[in-house]
C-alpha positions in Angstrom: 77.3 96.5 136.5 79.1 99.3 138.3 77.1 102.5 139.4 79.4 105.3 140.4 79.1 108.8 141.9 81.4 111.5 143.1 79.6 112.0 146.5 80.5 110.1 149.6 77.6 107.9 150.8 76.8 110.1 153.9 76.4 113.2 151.8 74.3 111.3 149.2 71.9 109.9 151.8 71.6 113.3 153.5 70.8 115.2 150.3 68.7 112.8 148.3 65.6 111.4 150.0 65.3 108.5 147.6 68.9 107.4 147.7 68.5 104.6 150.2 65.7 103.0 148.2 67.5 103.5 144.8 70.8 102.0 146.1 68.9 99.0 147.4 67.1 98.5 144.1 70.3 98.7 142.2 72.1 96.2 144.5 69.1 93.9 144.3 69.5 93.9 140.6 73.2 92.8 141.0 74.8 96.2 140.6 77.9 97.3 142.6 77.4 100.9 143.9 80.6 102.8 144.3 80.9 106.2 146.0 83.6 108.9 145.7 84.7 107.9 142.2 86.5 110.6 140.2 86.0 109.8 136.5 89.3 111.6 135.8 91.2 109.0 137.8 89.4 105.8 137.0 92.4 104.2 135.5 94.1 104.2 139.0 90.9 103.0 140.8 91.3 99.4 142.0 87.6 98.7 141.1 88.3 99.3 137.3 91.8 98.2 136.6 91.1 94.5 135.8 87.7 94.9 134.0 86.6 95.6 130.4 83.1 96.8 129.7 80.7 96.3 126.8 78.7 99.4 127.5 79.5 102.6 129.4 76.8 105.2 130.1 77.9 108.6 131.2 75.4 111.3 132.3 77.7 114.4 131.9 77.3 115.9 135.3 77.2 119.5 136.3 80.6 120.2 137.8 79.4 123.0 140.1 80.5 125.9 138.0 78.5 128.6 136.1 78.5 128.2 132.3 80.3 131.5 131.8 83.1 130.5 134.2 86.1 129.7 132.0 87.6 127.6 134.8 84.4 125.5 135.0 84.5 124.9 131.2 88.1 123.7 131.5 87.1 121.5 134.5 84.2 120.0 132.5 86.4 119.5 129.5 89.1 117.8 131.5 86.5 115.5 133.2 84.9 114.5 130.0 88.0 114.1 127.9 89.8 112.0 130.6 86.6 109.9 131.1 86.2 109.2 127.4 89.9 108.3 127.1 89.5 105.8 130.0 86.5 104.3 128.3 88.5 103.9 125.1 91.3 102.1 127.1 88.7 99.7 128.7 86.8 98.9 125.6 
């Protein structure tokens, strides 16, 4: 199991008080925790190139833009569409 996030580890640990404990629990369960993963570019990420997956769970993150921001909508659309395409390629 791979657990991914866009934040680097230092920022994650600084901003989320339960991060250390959660990461430890995930690793104890056998998960690999990967930081600074951009879902739009997973096909070029060395951690994903040689794997296929039976199940992919995506939490549809907030991309940092206001809902009425057309650039934010385009960014979210690009993120989700690229991610789903990559999921299709790896299934």
